[in-house]
N, C-alpha and C positions, 0 to 999 in steps of 0.2 A: 340710303335710308329714306323711306317715305316721310314727308312732312306730316307730323301728327295733327289731327283735327280736334276740335272741342268735343266731338262725340267719343273719341278714343283716348285722348290724353288724360292722365291722372296726375293729381298734384297734392302736395302736402298742404297743411293749413297755412303755413307761412307763405308759400307760393300763391295760394288762393287769395290772400290779402293783397299781395302785390299785383295780381291779375285784376282784382277789383279796381285798384287805383289806375291801372293801365286802361281799363275799360272806360272809366270816367273821362280820362284824357282823350281817348280816341272818339268817344261818343259825344264829347263836349257837354257833359252833364255834371252836376254836383252830387254829393252824397245823398241828400234828401230825395233827389229825383230818382237815383238808382234804387233807393229803398222803396220808393213808391212803385217803381216798376216790379220789384221783387214781390211786394205785397199783392199787386195786381195779378202777377203770374200765379202766385200761390192760390189766390181766391178763384181764379178761373179753373185751376186744376181741381179745387174742391167742388166747384159746381159741376164739372164734367163727371167726376167720380160719384158724387152723391147729389144728383139733381133734385131729389125730393127733400133734401135737408132745408129746414127753415130757421132753426135756432142754433146759433154757433157760440161756443164758449172758447175764448182764446186765452191761453195761459202764457203770460209774458214775464221775461226775465229782465235784468237791469241793463243789458247792452243792446247792440244793434240788431241782434236776433229778436229781442223784445220789441224793438222799433218796428221791425217788419210785421210783428204780430199786431201791434196797435193799428198800423195802417191797413192791415187786412181786415180787422174788425170794423174800421171806418168805412172801407169799401163795401163791406157786407151791409152796413146800415144804409149806405147810399143806394144800394140795390133793393132796399125794403126788407132785408132780412134782420130780424132781431138778433143782436149780438152783444155780448158783454165780455169784459176783460177781467181776468183774475191776475192782479199784479202780485205775483208770488214774492218778488223783491222789487222795491221801488226803482224807477228808472235812474240810472247813474251816469249815463253818457249824454252828451249834448244831443245826439241823434235820437236816443230813446226818450229824453225829456220832451223834445219838440214833437215827436210822434204821439206821445201821451197827451200833450196839450191839444193837439189837433183833434184827437179822438174825443176828448172831453168837450171841447168847444162844439163838436158836431153832435152833441147830445148823448155821447156814449157813457156807459156805466162802468166804472172801475172800482173793484173791491179787492181788499187784501184777504178776504175770507175765502177759503178753499171750498167753494160751493160749485159743483158741476151739475147740479140738478137741472132738468129741463132741456138739456142740450141734445141735439141730433148728431152733431159732429164736434169733436174737440180738436183744437189746433195747438200744437206744441211749438211755442216760440220762447222757450226758456233759456236754452244755452246754445250758442253757435259753435263754430269750428275751432274756437280758441280754448276749448276745454283742456286743462292741464292737471286736474286733480279730481278726486271724487266729488260729486255734488254735495253741497252743504246740507244741513238739516232741513231747511225750508224747501230747497229744491228736491231733495230726496223724498220728502213727504208729498210734494206735488207730483213727482214721477210715479210714485206708488199709487196715488189717487187716479191718475190717468190710466194706468195699466189695470186697475181694479174696476174701472167704471163700466167696462163692457160695451163701450161706444166706439164708433169709427174714429180713427185718429189720423190727422194729417200733420206731418212734421215739416217745419219750415227750415230749409237748407240742410239740416242733419238732425236725426233723432237725438234729443238731449241725453247726454251721458255716454254717447258713442265717440270714440277718438277718431278724428278725421285723418290721422296719420297712420294708425295701426289697426283700426277696426275692432279694438278691444273696448270693453265697457268698464268704466271706473266706478264700481259699486252699482248703483241703480242706472237703468237706461229705459227710455220710452220705447214701447213696442208699437211702432206706427204701422198703419195699413198702407200708407203711401207717403212718400217724401218728395218734395220739390226742392231741388238744389239749384244754385244759381251760377251762371256764367261758365264754370268749369267743374268737372268732376273731382271729388276728393277721394284719394286712393283708399282710405280706410273703409269706404262704403261698399267695398267689393270683396272683403275677406274676413276671416275669423268670425266674430260675433255679429257682424253687420247683417248677415242673411236673416237672422231672427228679429231684427229691429227696424230695418229700412222699409220693408214692404215693397210696393211697386215704386220704382224710382223714375222720376222725370227730371230732365235737365232743361231749365229755362235760361236761354241765352241773354235775355233782357235787351235784345237788340245788338249784342256784341257778335263778332265773328272771329275767325281764326287769327286775325291780326293781334288780338289781345294776348295771345300766348307765344307770339313770335320771339320774345326775349326770354322765355322760360323754357328750359329743357324739362320735359315731363319727368316726374319722379318714376312713373311707370306707364305702360300702355295697356289698354283694355283689349283683349283678344277680340277679333272679328271673325265671323263665320268664313270658313274656307273649304274649298273642295279641290282635289287634285285635278290638274288639267287632263283633258282627254288624251289618251295615248295615241301615238302615231300608228297607223295601220301596219306599218312595217316595224314590228316589235318582236323581241325574243326575250326569254326569261333571264338571259344573262345581263340584260340592261337594267334590271330592277333589284339587284342586290341579292346576296346569299347570306342569310342570317344563320348563325350558329348559336342555338340556345344551350346553355350549360347549367345543369342543375338536376334536381330530382333524386335526392338521397333516399335511403330506405323509408318508405311510407309517404313520400312527398312527390311522387311522380306526376300527380295531377297538376302541380304548380308549373312544372316545365312544359307540360302538355298545353296548358292554357296559354302560356307565353308564346310558344311556337305557333299555335293555332291563330293567335291574334296577329302575329307577324304575317302569316299567309293572308289573312282577311284584309289587311291594308295594302296588299299588293306586292309583297316580297316575291321575287322571282323563284327563289329556292330557299327552303328552310331545313336545316339539319339540327339534330339534337344529340348532345353528348350527355349520357345519363347512366345510371346503374343498369346492369344487365337485366335485372328483374323487371324493369319497366318496358323493355323493348316490345314484347308481345302486345301489351295493352296499348302502347302508342300506335303500333301498326293497325290494331283493330279500331281505335278511336279516330285516327286521322291518317289514312293511307298516303296522303300527299307528303307527309313528313318523311325525313330520312334519318332515323335514329340509329345510333351505334353505341355499344357498350364502352364506357370509359372507366377503366380500373386504375388509372394513374396518369401522370403527365405524358408519358410516351404515347398513350393511346389518343392524345389530343393533337399530335403533330400533323397528321394528314387532314383532319377536319379544320384545324386552324389555317392551314395553308390554303384551303379552298374557300374559306369564308371571307366575306368582305366586311361584315359587321358581327359583333358578339353581343349576346344578351346573357348576362352572368348574374346568377343569384337566386332565381325562383326555385325553392326547395333544395338549395345547395347544402344547407347545414354549415356548421362551423367545426366539424370534426376533421380528422387528418385527410380524409378523402376530399371533402369540400375545399379545405385550405390548399391542397396540392393543385387542384384544378383551377382554383381562383388565382393562385400565384402564376401558374403557367399562362392563363388567359391574359392577365395584366402584362406579363412580360412580352407577349406577342406584339404589342404596340398597335393593335387594330382599333378602328373606331368601335366604341362600346357603349352599351347601356348597363349600368350597375345598379342592382336593387337588392332588397331583402338582406340575406346573410352576406351577400357580396359587399354591402355597405357596412355591416357590423364588423367584418374583418378589416375593411378599410379604416374604420375607427381605431382598431387595435394596431394596425400597421400602416400608418398614413403615408401617402405619396402624392406628389404633384404630377398631373398627367400632361403629356405632350401630344398624344394622339387625340382626335375628337372623342370626348367622353361626356356622357350624360348620367348624372346621379339622380335617383328618384326616391328620396327619403320621405317617410311620414315623420311627424314631429318627434316621436321617440327616437328614431334613427338619426334625425337631424341633431338632436341633443347629444347623442353619442359622438357624432362626427365633429361637433364643436366642443365637446367636453363640458357640457352644461346640462341643466335640467330642462325637461319638456316645457315647463312653464315659462322658462326664459325664451324658448323658441316662439311660443305662442304670444308672448308679450309684444313682440315686434317681428312678424313673419317676413317683412320686407328686408329688415336688417339681417335676419338669420340666413335667408336664402342668399343674399349678397355675400355674407361672410363665408359660407361654405364654398361658394363659387370661387372666391378669392383664395381661400386656403388650399383648395385642391386643384385649382386651375381647370375647372370643369363646368359645364352647364349643369344647373341644378333645377329639378322640379320638386318644390316643397309641396307635398300633397296636403289636402285638407279642404275645408270650405273656402273657396276662392284660392285655388292652387296658384302658386307663384313660380314663374320660370325666371331664373337669373343667369346671366352670363358673366364670365370673369371681367369683362370690360365695363360692367356696371349696368347693362341693359336689364330691364325688368318688364315682364308682362304678367297680367293677371287674368285668370280664367273665370268668366261669369256664369258658366254652366255647371251642371252636376246636381245631384239630389241626394237626400238622406238614404235612399234605398241602396246607394253605392257603398254604404258602410257595411260591407260584407266580405267574407274571405275570398281571395282570388282576384279582386279588382286590381290590386297592384300588379299581379302577374300579367293580367291582360294589358295594363298600361305599359309595362316593360316591353311586351311583344309589339304593341302598336308603335311605340317610339323607335324600337329597333328596326322594324319593317320600313318605317319612313326614313330613318337614318340611312338605310341601305340605298334608298333612292335619292337622298340629299346629303350624302356624307360630307360634302364640302361646307355645309352650314348646319352644325349641330344645334345651334340656338333655334333656327327656323324649324328644324325637325322636331325639337322638343316642344315648341309652342304649338305646332300643328298637331302633334300627337296628343298633347294634353287636351286641346280643344276638341279633337275628334273623339277621344275617349269619353269626355264629359258629355258631349252632345249625343253620342251613342247611348250613354246611360240614360239621358233624359228621354230619348226616343223609345228605349226599351221599357221605361217606366210609365208609358202612357196608360197602361192598364192598372197602374198602382205601384207605389214605391216599395211597400212592404213585401218581402219575399223575392225581391229582385236578386237574381244570381249572376255571378260574373260571366258565365257562359252565355247568358241572354244577350250580351253585347256582341257576340260573334256574328250575329245576323245583321244587327243595326249598324255596325261599323261600315259595312259596304254601302249602305244607303247614305250615310253621312259623307263618306269620301267621294261618292259619285254625285253629290249635290242633289239628292232626291229626297232629303229629309224635311224639306220646307223650313229649315231653320232660318 
């Protein structure tokens, strides 16, 4: 396993506090010095992003996040920029009180009155990574004022109201245009509600390097751009997997077509389709490279299953007797498999633990059914939910959504930073199933790696396809951009 770096490693709030302490020890600095470095990094980010800004209002809370805010305001004053502080709650920690006093002694203006008038930029230094409950009345009022001001907002370390662990918002949350986080990334800033609150994210190391995380196992890893290696000139289709896509009940032939087409587009050597007889002509017309055959029951799957190296089960499968019979036959074959859609819904009804390499790709609703809980429970902690499904079924899990999470039964977690709202449209999940199945056929020995690569490629292809606009993006638009991403020509 590659040693994680500060750029890719993600940590919980508790781990981040331990990393801060380790950084001080390695760097040979005390807490006030580290806070000063944080304030300086945040101020420099503010100046880069809004170079024309002259008047800054910093909203400070009672803890060390507030201390960073006081010191940022002091730095701004030292640079000749009028700045003032709104102390929403008086400083309560030693660090916050010391920073408050330094700002005041430097001629700074501190007021408890929530007055944001005259500002060019607002700085959110209200609440740090230790948030464990909804913001109180004063904080909630301040957050509402920030969001209603219509001004650029810089968040210090994390937008106030956002959970560093889960990416959920506890009541109110600041909507920042940019966030400067310190030393190490917090995992909650890459999933769930974070996308609507973090803005442009910048990591400021404050002089630290990878040594500060040597004693901490990352809670998760942030996916990095990948492309498949160039193929040997001496290649044949048998080297790159034979995917069998199973699905397409009455009226849903398009789902299995999209799945199979995506498997082709990511390099599967051969792709077969087992589906209703009524879909065969349409499949031949739409994608002549596919090899469809009518499946009217378990016996008709015997020959296709024997030839296939990887199965993609679920797109358009339905939960009727036809779908259930094919689903059961496919699972009993013991082949490497990607399971999606109604394949997951039937797994929730008839649970089993997998021994062959298996990848499950639930959206939050399907994930809730797999764990026997509500969708809200899944979204409350997506990291825990993905890990729980992986453990329960002994399969790799791709929990889809904003900041998709890939979990392995051994506890590994990766988070996808790509994707866009235009991908919230029918058929995107079918494309993802085909992408992962096609890659699993080429990397069947490592389903976790195949799931991570497939998730990232799918999301990046969606971003590339959305360059002309997110609204109206169709799932089949990704069939062209998938090739660009996998061949490393998308400039990601």
